[in-house]
C-alpha positions as CSV (number, residue, x, y, z in Angstrom):
1,X,-2.4,16.5,-38.4
2,X,0.3,13.9,-39.6
3,X,-2.1,11.3,-41.6
4,X,-1.3,8.8,-44.8
5,X,-3.1,9.3,-47.8
6,X,-6.6,8.1,-47.7
7,X,-6.7,6.1,-50.9
8,X,-3.7,4.1,-49.4
9,X,-5.4,3.4,-46.3
10,X,-8.6,2.1,-47.8
11,X,-7.0,0.0,-49.8
12,X,-4.9,-1.4,-46.7
13,X,-8.0,-1.7,-44.9
14,X,-10.1,-3.7,-47.5
15,X,-7.2,-5.8,-47.9
16,X,-6.5,-6.7,-44.3
17,X,-10.3,-7.4,-43.7
18,X,-10.7,-9.4,-46.8
19,X,-7.5,-11.0,-47.2
20,X,-7.3,-10.8,-50.5
21,X,-5.7,-8.0,-53.3
22,X,-8.3,-9.0,-55.8
23,X,-11.7,-8.9,-53.1
24,X,-10.1,-5.5,-52.0
25,X,-10.3,-4.3,-55.8
26,X,-13.9,-5.4,-56.2
27,X,-14.9,-3.6,-53.2
28,X,-13.2,-0.4,-54.2
29,X,-14.1,-0.7,-57.9
30,X,-10.3,-0.8,-58.7
31,X,-7.9,-3.2,-60.2
32,X,-5.8,-5.6,-58.2
33,X,-2.9,-3.9,-59.6
34,X,-4.0,-0.4,-58.4
35,X,-4.8,-2.0,-54.8
36,X,-1.0,-3.2,-55.0
37,X,0.0,0.2,-55.9
38,X,-1.6,1.8,-53.0
39,X,-0.5,-0.5,-50.3
40,X,3.1,-0.5,-51.5
41,X,2.4,3.6,-51.3
42,X,1.5,3.1,-47.6
43,X,4.2,1.3,-46.4
44,X,6.6,3.6,-48.1
45,X,4.8,6.6,-46.5
46,X,5.4,4.3,-43.1
47,X,8.5,3.2,-43.7
48,X,7.4,-0.2,-42.3
49,X,6.1,-3.6,-44.5
50,X,2.4,-4.1,-43.7
51,X,1.3,-7.3,-45.8
52,X,3.4,-10.3,-46.9
53,X,2.7,-13.3,-49.1
54,X,1.1,-16.4,-47.8
55,X,0.6,-19.2,-50.0
56,X,-1.6,-18.0,-53.0
57,X,-3.0,-14.7,-50.8
58,X,-1.5,-12.5,-48.3
59,X,-1.2,-12.1,-44.7
60,X,-0.5,-9.1,-42.2
61,X,2.8,-8.7,-40.7
62,X,2.8,-7.9,-37.1
63,X,3.0,-4.1,-37.7
64,X,0.2,-4.6,-40.3
65,X,-1.7,-6.6,-37.5
66,X,-1.3,-3.6,-35.0
67,X,-2.4,-0.9,-37.7
68,X,-5.4,-2.8,-39.0
69,X,-6.7,-3.1,-35.5
70,X,-6.2,0.3,-35.2
71,X,-7.4,1.9,-38.0
72,X,-10.3,0.0,-38.8
73,X,-12.7,1.1,-36.2
74,X,-11.7,4.9,-36.9
75,X,-12.6,4.4,-40.7
76,X,-16.3,2.6,-39.6
77,X,-16.7,5.5,-37.3
78,X,-16.0,8.0,-39.8
79,X,-18.0,6.1,-42.5
80,X,-21.0,6.0,-39.9
81,X,-20.9,9.5,-39.0
82,X,-20.5,10.3,-43.1
83,X,-23.9,8.4,-43.7
84,X,-25.5,9.9,-40.9
85,X,-24.8,13.5,-42.1
86,X,-25.8,12.3,-45.7
87,X,-29.0,10.9,-44.8
88,X,-30.0,14.3,-42.5
89,X,-29.4,16.4,-45.2
90,X,-31.2,14.2,-47.7
91,X,-33.6,12.8,-45.6
92,X,-37.4,12.8,-46.9
93,X,-38.7,10.0,-45.2
94,X,-38.3,7.9,-42.3
95,X,-38.9,4.2,-41.2
96,X,-40.8,3.2,-38.0
97,X,-41.0,-0.2,-37.0
98,X,-43.8,-0.7,-34.6
99,X,-45.6,-3.8,-32.8
100,X,-49.4,-4.3,-34.3
101,X,-51.2,-3.8,-31.0
102,X,-49.9,0.3,-30.8
103,X,-49.9,0.5,-34.5
104,X,-53.5,-0.2,-35.0
105,X,-54.8,1.5,-31.8
106,X,-52.4,4.8,-31.7
107,X,-50.2,4.8,-34.9
108,X,-52.1,4.5,-37.6
109,X,-55.4,6.4,-36.7
110,X,-53.2,9.3,-35.7
111,X,-50.8,9.6,-38.6
112,X,-52.7,12.0,-40.2
113,X,-52.3,14.7,-38.2
114,X,-48.4,14.1,-38.5
115,X,-48.5,14.2,-42.1
116,X,-50.3,17.8,-42.1
117,X,-47.7,19.3,-39.6
118,X,-44.8,17.2,-41.8
119,X,-46.2,17.3,-45.3
120,X,-42.6,16.8,-47.1
121,X,-41.7,14.2,-44.9
122,X,-42.9,10.4,-45.7
123,X,-43.3,7.9,-42.9
124,X,-42.9,4.2,-43.7
125,X,-44.9,1.8,-41.6
126,X,-43.4,-1.6,-41.2
127,X,-44.1,-4.7,-39.1
128,X,-42.4,-5.4,-36.1
129,X,-42.2,-8.5,-34.0
130,X,-42.4,-8.1,-29.9
131,X,-38.9,-9.6,-29.9
132,X,-37.2,-7.6,-32.5
133,X,-34.6,-5.2,-31.5
134,X,-33.5,-2.0,-32.8
135,X,-31.4,-1.7,-35.9
136,X,-30.5,1.4,-37.1
137,X,-29.2,0.4,-40.4
138,X,-33.2,-0.7,-41.3
139,X,-34.8,1.4,-38.8
140,X,-35.1,5.0,-37.9
141,X,-37.8,4.3,-34.8
142,X,-38.7,1.1,-33.2
143,X,-41.9,1.5,-31.3
144,X,-42.3,-2.2,-29.0
145,X,-42.8,-3.5,-25.8
146,X,-39.8,-3.1,-23.6
147,X,-36.9,-0.5,-23.4
148,X,-33.3,-0.9,-24.9
149,X,-30.8,-0.3,-22.5
150,X,-28.0,-0.5,-25.3
151,X,-25.2,2.6,-24.7
152,X,-26.2,5.0,-27.1
153,X,-29.8,4.4,-27.7
154,X,-33.0,6.0,-26.1
155,X,-35.8,4.6,-24.8
156,X,-39.0,6.8,-24.1
157,X,-41.7,5.7,-22.2
158,X,-45.2,5.9,-24.0
159,X,-47.8,3.3,-21.8
160,X,-47.5,1.3,-19.1
161,X,-48.3,-2.5,-19.6
162,X,-50.2,-2.8,-16.4
163,X,-52.8,-5.9,-17.6
164,X,-56.0,-5.9,-15.7
165,X,-59.2,-8.0,-16.1
166,X,-61.5,-6.3,-18.9
167,X,-64.7,-7.5,-20.8
168,X,-67.6,-5.7,-22.8
169,X,-70.5,-5.0,-21.5
170,X,-72.7,-7.3,-23.9
171,X,-70.6,-10.2,-22.7
172,X,-71.5,-9.2,-18.6
173,X,-75.1,-9.0,-19.8
174,X,-75.3,-12.1,-21.6
175,X,-73.6,-13.6,-18.5
176,X,-76.2,-11.7,-16.4
177,X,-73.2,-10.0,-14.3
178,X,-72.6,-6.6,-13.4
179,X,-69.1,-5.2,-12.4
180,X,-69.1,-5.8,-9.1
181,X,-70.1,-9.5,-9.2
182,X,-67.8,-10.9,-12.0
183,X,-66.2,-14.1,-11.1
184,X,-62.7,-14.7,-13.4
185,X,-62.7,-18.2,-12.1
186,X,-66.2,-18.5,-13.8
187,X,-65.8,-16.5,-16.8
188,X,-64.4,-17.5,-20.2
189,X,-61.1,-16.7,-20.2
190,X,-59.4,-15.5,-23.2
191,X,-55.5,-15.9,-23.4
192,X,-52.3,-14.0,-25.1
193,X,-49.8,-16.1,-26.6
194,X,-50.3,-18.7,-23.3
195,X,-52.2,-19.1,-20.4
196,X,-49.4,-17.6,-18.1
197,X,-50.8,-14.6,-18.0
198,X,-53.9,-15.5,-16.2
199,X,-52.0,-18.0,-13.7
200,X,-49.9,-14.9,-12.6
201,X,-53.3,-12.5,-12.0
202,X,-55.3,-15.5,-10.5
203,X,-51.9,-15.8,-7.9
204,X,-51.9,-12.3,-7.2
205,X,-55.6,-11.7,-6.6
206,X,-55.1,-14.8,-4.4
207,X,-58.3,-16.1,-6.1
208,X,-58.7,-19.7,-6.6
209,X,-57.9,-20.4,-10.6
210,X,-60.1,-22.9,-12.5
211,X,-58.2,-26.4,-12.8
212,X,-57.7,-26.9,-15.6
213,X,-57.7,-23.4,-16.7
214,X,-59.3,-23.2,-20.6
215,X,-60.1,-20.9,-23.4
216,X,-58.8,-20.0,-26.9
217,X,-55.2,-18.6,-27.2
218,X,-54.4,-16.1,-29.4
219,X,-50.9,-15.4,-30.8
220,X,-51.6,-12.1,-32.3
221,X,-52.9,-9.6,-29.6
222,X,-55.2,-7.7,-32.0
223,X,-57.0,-10.9,-32.2
224,X,-57.4,-11.2,-29.0
225,X,-58.5,-7.6,-28.7
226,X,-61.1,-8.4,-31.4
227,X,-62.6,-11.3,-29.5
228,X,-62.8,-9.6,-25.9
229,X,-64.7,-6.2,-27.8
230,X,-67.0,-8.7,-29.8
231,X,-67.7,-10.4,-26.1
232,X,-66.2,-13.5,-26.1
233,X,-64.9,-13.3,-22.8
234,X,-62.7,-11.9,-20.2
235,X,-58.9,-11.1,-21.2
236,X,-56.2,-9.4,-19.6
237,X,-55.6,-6.2,-21.5
238,X,-53.0,-3.5,-20.9
239,X,-55.4,-0.6,-19.5
240,X,-53.4,2.6,-21.1
241,X,-53.0,0.8,-24.4
242,X,-56.8,0.4,-24.4
243,X,-57.5,3.7,-22.7
244,X,-59.8,4.8,-25.7
245,X,-62.2,1.0,-25.9
246,X,-62.5,1.5,-21.7
247,X,-63.4,5.6,-22.2
248,X,-65.9,4.7,-24.9
249,X,-67.5,2.2,-22.8
250,X,-66.7,-0.7,-25.3
251,X,-64.4,-2.5,-22.7
252,X,-65.1,-2.4,-18.9
253,X,-62.2,-2.8,-16.1
254,X,-63.0,-5.5,-13.7
255,X,-60.7,-5.6,-11.1
256,X,-58.2,-3.6,-9.7
257,X,-55.5,-6.3,-9.4
258,X,-52.6,-6.4,-12.2
259,X,-49.8,-7.8,-13.7
260,X,-46.6,-6.8,-15.6
261,X,-46.8,-3.3,-13.9
262,X,-43.1,-2.9,-13.9
263,X,-43.3,-3.4,-17.7
264,X,-43.9,-0.7,-20.3
265,X,-44.3,0.2,-24.3
266,X,-41.3,2.3,-25.8
267,X,-40.4,4.2,-28.7
268,X,-36.7,3.7,-29.1
269,X,-34.2,5.3,-31.5
270,X,-30.6,6.4,-31.4
271,X,-29.6,9.1,-28.9
272,X,-28.2,11.3,-31.4
273,X,-30.8,11.0,-34.0
274,X,-31.7,13.3,-36.9
275,X,-34.2,16.3,-36.7
276,X,-37.1,14.8,-38.7
277,X,-37.1,11.7,-36.6
278,X,-36.9,13.6,-33.2
279,X,-40.1,15.7,-34.6
280,X,-41.9,12.6,-35.2
281,X,-41.0,10.8,-31.8
282,X,-41.9,14.4,-29.8
283,X,-45.1,14.2,-31.8
284,X,-46.1,10.3,-31.2
285,X,-45.5,10.6,-27.4
286,X,-47.4,13.7,-26.9
287,X,-50.2,11.9,-29.0
288,X,-50.1,8.7,-26.4
289,X,-50.5,11.3,-23.7
290,X,-53.4,13.1,-25.0
291,X,-56.6,12.3,-23.6
292,X,-59.6,12.1,-26.0
């Protein structure tokens, strides 16, 4: 392979990107003179002028511009691949971003079983907002609502987001209702972030909504879950996520009419992810599909 000297290539790429010999030297931890020497070495090797003086700085020649656009992506790919190999070899921990509703109900309670099966791998759990996108610079895994269709990403479905009205048995008793005679329009409605969810449910159920729709709005879904389990009213909840609470009888499903049936909760990673990350994803996917 007819390749130029790598040190000279790095010096040229940094200078062309930063438009400064001094800044390139700072980035590569060498002197201004060393950068200048490497670029002259590259120009001699190529037989073309790559840079020219421009005021107190430098500018790319047409040949330099063409060359920079070609090599910059290749060097970035080499750096990314090298980082992946080194992280895979030295990996002792993984960072998992997870939205609170899944973390509190599924991830945190089950985590000891993963640590038993993989005692040498530490798992760092960080808070993820619902709108947060997967960023492989800071996360190895993202557990969130919605899939990521970006090329090179893998999204694995954990739960459907199918929302149905639920309430606690205590609330039904307090209202002298049974599951068969609940009237959501007359219930104390609990809302997740806005009242839009209940508006959509009444429309789908072809039931006249109360006018106006009232009830407390909870910005955090875990607060909504605490309120509905405590018997404060009726909430629209993803029944798959609340499978355990429903099986235990902490919550009762009040209607077959559902919203958000096409949406879901996913675990997202790079398609070419490392083996420890793959083991974590396989484990958590199995946990979410388990039946107690």
